[in-house]
C-alpha positions, 0 to 999 in steps of 0.5 A: 970443876965442870964448866957450863950449864948442867941441864945442857950436859949429856948423861955422861957429863952429868954423871961425871959432874955429880961424881966430882961434886960428890967427892968435894968436902961439902958435896957428899953431904949436900947430895945426901940431903937432896936425895933424902928430901927427894925421897920424902917428897916422892913417898909422903902423903899428898896431904902434907903438900908434896907427892901431888896427885899421888904421882910419886906412888903411881910412878912406883906402882904403890899406894900410901899406907892405911889409914891415911892422915885426915889432917896435915898435922897433929894438934898438940 
């Protein structure tokens, strides 16, 4: 295991720590889930509470699909 605080690591140290964690019995599943949630937050419509001010779309040089939702959830 890596010692110390992750945010103080150099880029190489961070990469090494994440690769080591990825190879653990639970690390691969956890990292996969974090990546999925991050992509959902980056790409989702802001009406759902993430991608605030469309910053994720702007970073990718794209915009959301049309037509955009008018409410957060469909009433059943």
